[in-house]
N, C-alpha and C positions, 0 to 999 in steps of 0.2 A: 337338648340344646347342643350338645357336642357334635351332633351330626349335621348341624347347619354351618355352612361356610362362613367364616369370619366371626363366629360366636365364641367368646372366651369367657367361661363362667369364672367368677371369683367368689370364694367363700370368706366372709368376714364375721367378726363378732357381732353380737346383737346391736342393732341400730334402733334408736328410740324415736326417730322422726323421719319424715320424708326429706326434710332439708338435709339431715345428716347423710341419708342415703345418696342423694344427688351430689353433695360435696365430696364424700368419700369415693364414690364411683368415678367422678371426674379426676380426682387426685390419683387414684390407682391407674386409670387409663393413661394419664400423662407420665407418671413415674415409671411405669412398666415399659414405656416405649411403644405400646400397642397403638397409641393414638398421639396426635400432635395438635398443637394449638391451631384452631380453625377447622379441625376435623368434626364431622357430624357423627354422634354416637347415639345409640338407642339403649336406654336403661330400662330393665324389666325387673319387677319384684313381685313377690306373692307371699302370702302367709297361710299356714295351715290352721293356726289357732290365733286368737280366739275367733269364734264364729262371728260372721258379719264384717270381717275385714275385707279390704278391696285389693285386688291385683291391679298393678299399674304397668304401663309402658309409656315412656316419654322420650322425646327426641331433644338432644342438646347439642349446641355448638360449643366446642371447648375453647 
């Protein structure tokens, strides 16, 4: 991902739900100054374990 223009990965502690993932991602984007209110962001996540989990990509307006 670091080779893609405009992609800034963020490592966070364990997240227990997709709602937490989206909330925290939006907060980090705004607090870091990487994005501003009204910007469009793409949030991507994936899990190695447990088996059967789903990778996601979603588009959000801050």
